[in-house]
Rosetta silent file (secondary structure, phi, psi, omega in degrees, C-alpha in Angstrom):
SEQUENCE: LDVFTSSAFFRKGFLADMASRGRSSSSNLSEGAGILDFEKFEKEQMEAMSKAISNQESPAKGKHIRTLVIGSFHEQGSSVFWSLLRNRFQLEKHNFTCWKAAMMIHKLFRDGPEMVMPQ
SCORE:     score description
SCORE:     0.000 S_00000001
   1 L     0.000  125.659  179.186   27.082  -76.764  -69.209 S_00000001
   2 L   -74.845  127.119 -178.074   26.973  -74.155  -66.491 S_00000001
   3 H   -61.702  -30.776 -178.023   24.605  -75.229  -63.712 S_00000001
   4 H   -65.187  -34.554 -178.624   23.508  -71.614  -63.255 S_00000001
   5 H   -75.511  -17.023  177.337   22.058  -71.413  -66.771 S_00000001
   6 L   -88.021   86.228 -172.164   19.961  -74.483  -66.148 S_00000001
   7 H   -66.242  -30.617  178.928   17.196  -72.708  -64.256 S_00000001
   8 H   -64.343  -44.630  178.578   15.068  -75.841  -63.849 S_00000001
   9 H   -64.229  -44.001 -178.516   17.907  -77.623  -62.051 S_00000001
  10 H   -61.492  -51.847 -176.551   18.692  -74.515  -60.019 S_00000001
  11 H   -65.721  -39.536 -177.589   15.107  -73.830  -58.942 S_00000001
  12 H   -59.213  -50.607 -178.200   14.312  -77.478  -58.163 S_00000001
  13 H   -68.119  -42.691 -177.199   17.150  -77.886  -55.687 S_00000001
  14 H   -71.072  -44.314 -178.706   16.854  -74.490  -54.084 S_00000001
  15 H   -65.286  -36.093  176.432   13.067  -74.465  -53.737 S_00000001
  16 H   -64.023  -39.849  178.897   13.107  -77.931  -52.185 S_00000001
  17 H   -65.569  -44.309 -179.122   15.689  -76.722  -49.686 S_00000001
  18 H   -68.339  -35.150  179.149   13.703  -73.586  -48.840 S_00000001
  19 H   -66.853  -35.031  179.528   10.441  -75.538  -48.481 S_00000001
  20 H   -71.659  -27.842  179.734   12.064  -77.882  -45.984 S_00000001
  21 H   -85.375  -33.069 -173.705   13.315  -74.931  -43.919 S_00000001
  22 L    94.105  173.493 -175.409   10.229  -72.759  -44.060 S_00000001
  23 L   -65.441  -48.134 -175.486    9.990  -69.009  -44.680 S_00000001
  24 L  -115.231  111.306 -179.900   11.826  -67.805  -41.606 S_00000001
  25 L   -75.979  -13.967 -177.456   14.793  -69.840  -40.450 S_00000001
  26 L  -105.732   21.716 -176.533   15.177  -67.647  -37.354 S_00000001
  27 L   -67.487  -28.444  179.922   11.608  -68.014  -36.050 S_00000001
  28 L   -89.155   -4.052 -177.388   12.751  -70.046  -33.039 S_00000001
  29 L   -96.331  168.526  177.788   15.587  -67.660  -32.244 S_00000001
  30 L   -71.416  167.086 -178.663   15.502  -64.419  -30.321 S_00000001
  31 H   -63.545  -37.213  179.151   14.945  -61.114  -32.107 S_00000001
  32 H   -63.110  -39.196  178.058   18.605  -60.165  -31.720 S_00000001
  33 H   -67.034  -35.032  177.418   19.737  -63.334  -33.454 S_00000001
  34 H   -64.779  -38.158  178.263   17.341  -62.584  -36.331 S_00000001
  35 H   -67.195  -40.729  177.781   18.901  -59.144  -36.739 S_00000001
  36 H   -64.502  -39.053  177.512   22.384  -60.666  -36.760 S_00000001
  37 H   -62.467  -41.879 -179.999   21.274  -63.180  -39.396 S_00000001
  38 H   -66.568  -39.399  178.371   19.935  -60.359  -41.571 S_00000001
  39 H   -64.959  -38.930  176.567   23.146  -58.366  -41.187 S_00000001
  40 H   -64.740  -43.711  178.413   25.159  -61.437  -42.185 S_00000001
  41 H   -60.648  -45.865 -179.472   22.846  -61.990  -45.156 S_00000001
  42 H   -64.359  -37.805  178.294   23.166  -58.348  -46.242 S_00000001
  43 H   -65.406  -43.264  177.988   26.971  -58.512  -45.926 S_00000001
  44 H   -62.408  -40.620  178.336   27.113  -61.670  -48.064 S_00000001
  45 H   -65.136  -40.089  179.755   24.900  -60.024  -50.687 S_00000001
  46 H   -64.611  -43.707  179.095   27.099  -56.920  -50.686 S_00000001
  47 H   -63.220  -43.653  179.938   30.279  -58.961  -51.152 S_00000001
  48 H   -64.194  -40.932 -179.298   28.746  -60.980  -53.985 S_00000001
  49 H   -67.830  -42.480 -179.306   27.487  -57.834  -55.714 S_00000001
  50 H   -66.690  -33.556  176.718   30.789  -55.989  -55.424 S_00000001
  51 H   -74.711  -34.382 -179.467   32.650  -58.994  -56.845 S_00000001
  52 H   -70.394  -36.368 -177.961   30.103  -59.468  -59.629 S_00000001
  53 L  -115.941   48.078  177.243   30.269  -55.852  -60.843 S_00000001
  54 L   -71.723  171.819 -178.984   33.911  -55.044  -60.231 S_00000001
  55 L   -78.839   -6.614 -179.065   35.856  -52.659  -62.477 S_00000001
  56 L   -67.991  138.855  179.419   37.787  -55.496  -64.122 S_00000001
  57 L   -84.206   68.683  176.384   37.020  -55.961  -67.796 S_00000001
  58 L  -146.130  154.980 -178.455   36.020  -59.588  -67.446 S_00000001
  59 L   -66.303  153.587  178.057   32.615  -61.239  -67.182 S_00000001
  60 L   -67.539  141.738  178.441   31.042  -61.645  -63.770 S_00000001
  61 L   -74.113  141.648 -178.518   31.575  -65.056  -62.227 S_00000001
  62 H   -60.643  -32.725 -177.058   28.518  -67.240  -62.061 S_00000001
  63 H   -66.723  -31.628  178.869   29.028  -68.050  -58.391 S_00000001
  64 H   -73.383  -42.179  177.837   28.619  -64.381  -57.408 S_00000001
  65 H   -67.505  -37.891  177.319   25.462  -63.937  -59.450 S_00000001
  66 H   -60.189  -40.037  177.699   24.175  -67.265  -58.134 S_00000001
  67 H   -61.248  -40.393  178.946   24.633  -65.966  -54.576 S_00000001
  68 H   -67.505  -39.977  179.406   22.508  -62.910  -55.415 S_00000001
  69 H   -67.004  -43.993  178.527   19.766  -65.029  -57.001 S_00000001
  70 H   -63.032  -38.033  176.828   19.697  -67.424  -54.039 S_00000001
  71 H   -62.388  -37.194  178.062   19.522  -64.405  -51.725 S_00000001
  72 H   -68.108  -33.481  173.955   16.476  -63.117  -53.590 S_00000001
  73 H   -68.426  -40.157 -177.777   14.796  -66.501  -53.082 S_00000001
  74 H   -62.534  -41.492 -179.387   15.784  -66.456  -49.414 S_00000001
  75 L   -90.611   -1.107 -179.584   14.187  -63.073  -48.776 S_00000001
  76 L    59.490   41.023  179.698   11.259  -63.786  -51.147 S_00000001
  77 L   168.764 -162.763 -176.886   11.927  -60.602  -53.097 S_00000001
  78 L  -137.331   24.913 -177.220   14.666  -58.237  -54.114 S_00000001
  79 H   -64.324  -39.460  178.220   14.553  -55.272  -51.745 S_00000001
  80 H   -65.628  -42.503  179.134   18.080  -55.902  -50.407 S_00000001
  81 H   -57.399  -50.887 -177.023   19.391  -56.292  -53.960 S_00000001
  82 H   -68.025  -38.304 -179.785   17.896  -53.008  -55.149 S_00000001
  83 H   -66.982  -39.251  177.486   18.890  -51.050  -52.036 S_00000001
  84 H   -66.415  -43.917 -178.579   22.506  -52.227  -52.302 S_00000001
  85 H   -64.356  -40.091 -177.372   22.664  -51.511  -56.017 S_00000001
  86 H   -74.180  -40.594 -170.887   21.151  -48.043  -55.641 S_00000001
  87 H   -93.675  -22.262 -171.119   23.044  -46.908  -52.536 S_00000001
  88 H  -107.886  -15.920 -174.080   26.491  -48.492  -52.792 S_00000001
  89 L  -122.734  142.733  177.539   27.496  -48.345  -56.443 S_00000001
  90 L  -106.952   84.173 -173.471   28.013  -45.448  -58.837 S_00000001
  91 H   -72.215  -27.639 -176.561   27.117  -47.118  -62.092 S_00000001
  92 H   -70.622  -14.610 -177.314   26.928  -43.941  -64.151 S_00000001
  93 H   -89.743  -19.925 -176.445   30.658  -43.306  -63.754 S_00000001
  94 L  -128.844  114.834 -177.517   31.922  -46.603  -65.186 S_00000001
  95 H   -62.425  -44.393 -176.385   30.562  -47.939  -68.472 S_00000001
  96 H   -68.827  -38.199  177.154   31.791  -51.487  -68.003 S_00000001
  97 H   -64.316  -38.228  177.958   30.454  -51.700  -64.450 S_00000001
  98 H   -64.426  -41.458  177.788   27.091  -50.465  -65.685 S_00000001
  99 H   -63.085  -43.326  178.880   27.055  -53.162  -68.374 S_00000001
 100 H   -64.600  -36.404  177.463   27.887  -55.855  -65.807 S_00000001
 101 H   -66.089  -39.002  177.647   25.091  -54.576  -63.554 S_00000001
 102 H   -63.548  -40.047  177.088   22.635  -54.786  -66.455 S_00000001
 103 H   -65.758  -38.968  179.045   23.675  -58.402  -67.071 S_00000001
 104 H   -65.174  -42.609  178.131   23.290  -59.152  -63.371 S_00000001
 105 H   -63.524  -40.879  178.157   19.793  -57.626  -63.330 S_00000001
 106 H   -59.428  -44.751 -179.650   18.864  -59.669  -66.411 S_00000001
 107 H   -68.281  -33.736  176.285   19.946  -62.894  -64.718 S_00000001
 108 H   -66.078  -43.017  177.338   18.046  -61.964  -61.559 S_00000001
 109 H   -63.804  -40.458 -176.234   14.876  -61.357  -63.599 S_00000001
 110 H   -73.038  -45.248 -171.988   15.381  -64.604  -65.523 S_00000001
 111 H  -106.411  -10.780 -176.952   16.343  -66.951  -62.676 S_00000001
 112 L   -79.460 -179.217  179.501   15.047  -65.170  -59.573 S_00000001
 113 L   -68.616  161.142 -177.007   11.674  -65.513  -57.881 S_00000001
 114 H   -65.893  -22.797 -178.742    8.573  -64.181  -59.592 S_00000001
 115 H   -73.624   -8.232 -178.330    8.240  -61.386  -57.001 S_00000001
 116 H   -69.029  -39.856 -176.348   11.399  -59.688  -58.335 S_00000001
 117 L   -62.256  -49.311 -179.717    9.678  -58.202  -61.396 S_00000001
 118 L   -64.156  -27.498 -177.816    6.944  -56.199  -59.581 S_00000001
 119 L   -74.605    0.000    0.000    9.466  -54.751  -57.119 S_00000001
């Protein structure tokens, strides 16, 4: 059984971790450190997305999609996800990549935070 498909297990562990940390993990740090943290977060999301929707005709690995879902919980939304998907990838040119992106979006809607749908 893939741990990623068990959303109750996934949400329980992650939400407990986020509740113990609080909304902003960089609140005690300087503004510059917060910007560096966001840039690191955005880079990690970009790497996970590019690996999840590569041109290879194989299914996306769960660990890459899991990273994107955890990132959406971390930012309490999906603005980084949508901006990366819209600005960095040309989905209309590759059918298989477009299909993988649709599967990734489905998993984000299914396992991500409730704020993902309105965005």
